[in-house]
C-alpha positions as CSV (number, residue, x, y, z in Angstrom):
1,M,4.5,-29.4,-40.7
2,S,2.0,-26.6,-41.0
3,A,3.3,-23.0,-40.9
4,M,0.5,-22.2,-38.5
5,N,1.2,-22.3,-34.8
6,A,-2.4,-21.7,-33.6
7,L,-6.0,-22.1,-34.4
8,R,-8.4,-19.9,-32.5
9,D,-12.2,-19.5,-32.2
10,C,-12.9,-23.1,-33.3
11,P,-16.6,-23.9,-32.6
12,A,-17.9,-27.2,-31.2
13,P,-21.6,-27.0,-31.9
14,G,-24.2,-28.9,-29.9
15,K,-26.8,-31.3,-31.3
16,L,-30.4,-32.2,-30.7
17,N,-31.9,-35.7,-31.2
18,L,-35.0,-35.0,-33.2
19,F,-36.1,-38.5,-32.2
20,L,-34.3,-41.4,-30.5
21,H,-35.5,-45.0,-30.7
22,V,-34.0,-47.9,-29.0
23,T,-34.6,-50.9,-31.3
24,G,-32.5,-53.6,-29.6
25,R,-29.4,-54.6,-27.8
26,R,-26.2,-56.3,-29.0
27,P,-24.7,-59.3,-27.1
28,D,-21.9,-57.0,-25.9
29,G,-24.5,-54.8,-24.2
30,Y,-24.4,-51.9,-26.6
31,H,-27.8,-50.5,-27.5
32,L,-29.0,-50.3,-31.1
33,L,-30.4,-46.9,-31.8
34,Q,-32.1,-44.9,-34.6
35,S,-32.1,-41.2,-34.4
36,V,-31.8,-38.0,-36.4
37,F,-29.0,-35.8,-35.1
38,Q,-29.4,-32.1,-35.7
39,L,-26.6,-29.6,-35.4
40,I,-27.4,-26.3,-33.7
41,D,-25.6,-23.0,-33.6
42,R,-25.0,-22.9,-29.9
43,A,-21.4,-24.0,-29.4
44,D,-18.4,-24.4,-27.1
45,T,-15.3,-22.6,-28.4
46,L,-11.8,-24.0,-28.4
47,H,-8.4,-22.4,-29.0
48,F,-5.2,-24.4,-29.9
49,T,-1.7,-23.2,-29.6
50,L,1.3,-25.3,-30.4
51,R,4.0,-25.8,-27.8
52,A,7.8,-26.1,-28.0
53,D,7.6,-29.6,-26.4
54,E,5.4,-32.6,-27.0
55,R,3.0,-32.2,-24.1
56,I,-0.8,-31.9,-24.6
57,E,-2.2,-29.6,-22.0
58,R,-5.7,-28.3,-21.2
59,I,-5.1,-24.8,-19.8
60,T,-8.8,-24.2,-18.8
61,D,-10.3,-25.7,-15.7
62,V,-13.4,-27.7,-16.3
63,P,-15.1,-28.4,-12.9
64,G,-15.7,-32.1,-12.4
65,V,-13.6,-33.2,-15.4
66,P,-10.0,-33.9,-14.7
67,A,-7.8,-33.2,-17.7
68,G,-6.7,-36.8,-18.1
69,Q,-10.3,-37.9,-18.4
70,D,-11.4,-35.1,-20.7
71,L,-12.4,-36.3,-24.2
72,V,-10.5,-33.3,-25.6
73,I,-7.2,-34.5,-24.2
74,R,-7.8,-38.1,-25.0
75,A,-8.7,-37.2,-28.6
76,A,-5.6,-35.1,-29.0
77,R,-3.3,-37.8,-27.5
78,L,-5.0,-40.4,-29.8
79,L,-4.3,-38.4,-32.9
80,Q,-0.8,-37.6,-31.8
81,A,-0.1,-41.4,-31.4
82,E,-1.7,-42.0,-34.8
83,V,0.6,-39.5,-36.4
84,I,3.6,-41.1,-34.8
85,R,2.5,-44.5,-36.0
86,R,2.0,-43.4,-39.5
87,T,5.0,-41.1,-39.9
88,G,7.5,-41.9,-37.2
89,R,7.6,-38.2,-36.2
90,T,6.1,-36.8,-33.0
91,P,4.0,-33.7,-33.7
92,P,4.5,-30.7,-31.3
93,G,2.4,-30.5,-28.1
94,V,-0.5,-28.2,-27.8
95,D,-2.2,-25.9,-25.3
96,I,-6.0,-26.3,-25.5
97,E,-8.2,-23.5,-24.1
98,L,-11.9,-24.4,-23.8
99,E,-14.8,-21.9,-23.5
100,K,-17.7,-24.1,-22.4
101,I,-21.3,-23.1,-22.6
102,L,-22.9,-26.4,-23.5
103,P,-24.0,-28.1,-20.2
104,M,-22.5,-31.4,-19.1
105,G,-25.1,-34.2,-18.8
106,G,-27.5,-32.3,-21.0
107,G,-27.8,-34.6,-24.0
108,L,-26.4,-32.0,-26.3
109,G,-23.2,-33.9,-27.1
110,G,-20.9,-31.2,-25.8
111,G,-18.0,-33.3,-24.7
112,S,-18.1,-35.4,-28.0
113,S,-18.3,-32.2,-30.0
114,D,-15.3,-30.7,-28.2
115,A,-13.4,-33.9,-29.0
116,A,-14.4,-33.8,-32.7
117,T,-13.3,-30.2,-33.0
118,T,-10.0,-31.1,-31.4
119,L,-9.5,-33.8,-34.0
120,L,-10.4,-31.5,-36.9
121,A,-8.2,-28.7,-35.6
122,L,-5.1,-30.7,-34.8
123,N,-5.4,-32.7,-38.0
124,R,-5.0,-29.3,-39.7
125,L,-2.4,-27.8,-37.3
126,W,-0.2,-30.9,-37.5
127,D,-0.7,-31.6,-41.2
128,A,-1.7,-35.1,-40.2
129,G,-3.5,-35.7,-43.4
130,L,-6.2,-38.0,-42.0
131,S,-9.4,-38.2,-44.1
132,Q,-12.8,-37.4,-42.6
133,Q,-13.6,-41.1,-42.4
134,E,-10.3,-41.9,-40.8
135,L,-11.0,-39.3,-38.1
136,M,-14.4,-40.7,-37.6
137,D,-12.9,-44.2,-37.2
138,L,-10.3,-42.8,-34.8
139,G,-12.9,-41.0,-32.7
140,L,-15.5,-43.8,-32.4
141,P,-13.8,-45.7,-29.6
142,L,-13.8,-42.6,-27.5
143,G,-17.5,-41.9,-27.8
144,A,-20.4,-42.9,-30.0
145,D,-21.4,-39.3,-30.8
146,I,-17.9,-38.2,-31.9
147,P,-18.3,-39.6,-35.5
148,F,-21.4,-37.6,-36.0
149,F,-19.7,-34.3,-35.3
150,L,-16.9,-35.3,-37.7
151,F,-19.5,-36.3,-40.3
152,G,-20.7,-32.7,-39.8
153,E,-24.2,-32.5,-41.2
154,T,-27.8,-33.5,-40.2
155,A,-27.8,-37.2,-40.1
156,F,-30.0,-40.3,-39.9
157,V,-28.1,-42.4,-37.4
158,E,-28.3,-46.1,-36.8
159,G,-26.4,-48.9,-35.0
160,V,-24.5,-47.7,-32.0
161,G,-24.0,-44.3,-33.7
162,E,-21.5,-45.3,-36.4
163,A,-23.9,-45.7,-39.4
164,M,-24.9,-42.3,-40.8
165,Q,-26.7,-40.9,-43.8
166,P,-27.3,-37.2,-44.6
167,V,-30.9,-36.2,-44.2
168,D,-32.9,-33.0,-44.6
169,A,-34.6,-31.7,-41.4
170,P,-36.8,-28.7,-40.7
171,D,-35.1,-25.3,-41.1
172,C,-36.3,-23.8,-37.9
173,W,-35.4,-22.4,-34.5
174,Y,-35.3,-24.3,-31.2
175,V,-36.1,-23.3,-27.7
176,V,-34.0,-25.3,-25.2
177,I,-34.5,-25.6,-21.5
178,E,-31.8,-26.7,-19.0
179,P,-33.8,-28.0,-16.1
180,G,-30.9,-27.8,-13.6
181,V,-29.9,-31.4,-13.3
182,Q,-27.3,-33.6,-14.9
183,V,-28.5,-37.0,-16.2
184,P,-25.8,-39.7,-16.2
185,T,-26.2,-41.6,-19.4
186,A,-25.4,-44.9,-17.7
187,S,-28.3,-44.5,-15.3
188,I,-30.7,-44.3,-18.3
189,F,-29.4,-47.2,-20.3
190,T,-29.2,-49.5,-17.3
191,S,-32.6,-48.7,-16.0
192,E,-35.2,-51.5,-15.7
193,Y,-37.8,-49.1,-17.1
194,L,-36.0,-48.7,-20.5
195,T,-37.8,-50.3,-23.4
196,R,-35.5,-51.7,-26.1
197,D,-38.0,-52.9,-28.7
198,T,-39.2,-49.9,-30.7
199,A,-40.0,-51.0,-34.3
200,P,-37.3,-49.9,-36.7
201,V,-38.1,-47.1,-39.2
202,I,-36.5,-46.1,-42.4
203,M,-35.1,-42.7,-43.3
204,A,-38.0,-42.1,-45.8
205,D,-40.4,-42.3,-42.8
206,F,-38.7,-39.3,-41.2
207,S,-38.3,-37.4,-44.5
208,G,-41.9,-38.0,-45.5
209,H,-43.2,-36.9,-42.1
210,Y,-42.1,-33.3,-42.8
211,A,-42.5,-33.3,-46.6
212,N,-45.9,-31.7,-46.8
213,R,-46.3,-30.3,-43.3
214,N,-46.6,-26.7,-42.3
215,D,-46.3,-27.4,-38.6
216,L,-43.3,-28.7,-36.6
217,Q,-44.9,-31.6,-34.8
218,G,-42.0,-34.0,-34.2
219,F,-41.4,-37.4,-35.6
220,G,-41.3,-40.5,-33.4
221,K,-40.3,-40.1,-29.8
222,N,-37.4,-40.3,-27.4
223,D,-37.4,-43.7,-25.8
224,L,-35.0,-42.5,-23.1
225,Q,-37.4,-39.7,-22.0
226,R,-39.7,-42.0,-20.0
227,V,-36.8,-43.2,-17.9
228,A,-35.3,-39.8,-17.4
229,T,-38.5,-38.1,-16.4
230,R,-39.2,-40.9,-13.9
231,L,-35.7,-40.6,-12.3
232,F,-35.3,-36.8,-12.6
233,P,-38.6,-34.9,-11.9
234,P,-37.2,-31.5,-13.1
235,V,-36.9,-33.1,-16.6
236,A,-40.6,-34.0,-16.5
237,E,-41.5,-30.5,-15.3
238,A,-39.6,-28.9,-18.2
239,V,-41.3,-31.2,-20.7
240,E,-44.7,-30.3,-19.4
241,W,-44.0,-26.6,-19.3
242,L,-42.4,-26.3,-22.8
243,G,-45.2,-28.6,-24.1
244,A,-47.6,-25.6,-23.9
245,Y,-45.6,-24.1,-26.9
246,G,-45.0,-27.1,-29.1
247,D,-44.0,-30.7,-29.3
248,A,-41.5,-30.7,-26.3
249,R,-39.2,-33.6,-25.9
250,M,-35.9,-34.5,-24.3
251,T,-32.6,-34.7,-26.3
252,G,-30.3,-37.6,-26.0
253,S,-30.3,-39.2,-22.5
254,G,-31.2,-35.7,-21.1
255,A,-31.5,-33.5,-19.3
256,C,-32.2,-30.7,-21.8
257,V,-35.6,-30.4,-23.2
258,F,-36.5,-28.6,-26.5
259,C,-39.2,-27.8,-28.9
260,A,-39.1,-26.4,-32.5
261,V,-40.6,-23.1,-33.4
262,A,-40.9,-21.4,-36.8
263,S,-39.0,-18.2,-36.1
264,E,-36.6,-16.4,-33.9
265,E,-39.4,-14.1,-32.8
266,Q,-41.4,-17.1,-31.6
267,A,-38.4,-18.4,-29.7
268,D,-37.9,-15.1,-28.0
269,A,-41.6,-15.0,-27.0
270,V,-41.3,-18.5,-25.4
271,L,-38.1,-17.6,-23.6
272,S,-39.7,-14.5,-22.1
273,G,-41.7,-16.8,-19.9
274,V,-39.2,-19.3,-18.8
275,P,-39.2,-19.8,-15.0
276,S,-36.2,-18.3,-13.3
277,T,-35.2,-21.6,-11.8
278,W,-34.3,-22.9,-15.3
279,K,-31.9,-21.7,-17.9
280,G,-33.5,-21.2,-21.4
281,W,-32.0,-20.3,-24.7
282,K,-32.6,-20.4,-28.4
283,A,-30.6,-22.0,-31.2
284,K,-30.9,-22.2,-35.0
285,A,-30.7,-25.4,-36.9
286,L,-27.4,-25.8,-38.8
287,D,-27.1,-27.8,-42.1
288,R,-23.3,-28.3,-41.7
289,H,-20.6,-28.1,-39.1
290,P,-19.1,-24.6,-39.3
291,L,-15.5,-25.8,-39.3
292,L,-16.2,-28.0,-42.3
293,A,-18.3,-25.3,-44.0
294,K,-16.0,-22.3,-43.7
295,W,-12.5,-22.8,-42.2
296,S,-11.4,-19.3,-43.2
297,T,-14.0,-17.5,-41.2
298,S,-14.9,-20.0,-38.5
299,C,-11.4,-20.9,-37.3
300,E,-8.8,-18.2,-38.0
301,A,-5.2,-18.7,-37.3
């Protein structure tokens, strides 16, 4: 067992879908996707403190998310059960404190990222010894985005989210708008307006798009955006407004809208004009998950 009894200031970064194509649907109902997932430096923060008993507790209230349904708690319990299965010992319980700034229902993967950070941190605190791939396999049944955050770098993603390859993406800043609505993922994927037949691309198509370009015009599209803007007008309004400054598009199943800009100064200039009814912020593209990149400075005991 680790000599550490706590890990604090553990980041759970958000992600942007630089494009998102729905290429088909499996017999079991899961949609087949292609996307590039880009980590950004805006993040939730988690703190973990071991307990004297075996209970796993979330000590922070998250409005609208009962602790038992929280992916953070479910991930921790899943890993605890896996340690018991592998070793016969029960690791100590843990108090989990969550500082949440990524919006729920925003398409930024916040809940999945929180769960991934939980798996990374507790694998370390408990000396569980699971490999990166084993953690990814463990997290996949909880949520299709969790393996990406454990993969921990910009990725070309296929299938239902489980097939990933590292890929280079623009080194830029992003302006992100929260249009003030939550978009339930299920309402998008079950919509009669969703097309599921976009022609597949290959990773070289994405890479080649940016190879000799000085601008940040995005690759492909987000197939879910047409549905979300139809069902949730504030998303459409945000896309139209931000489109005056670049190639604005929705991330994930929404509701957040983003566009790439070349510099932090440009991001600040755009943000200065964001209507007061919305929340806007800037984020830098990340090459790698900060926990995987620098444990000693990103998550200190």
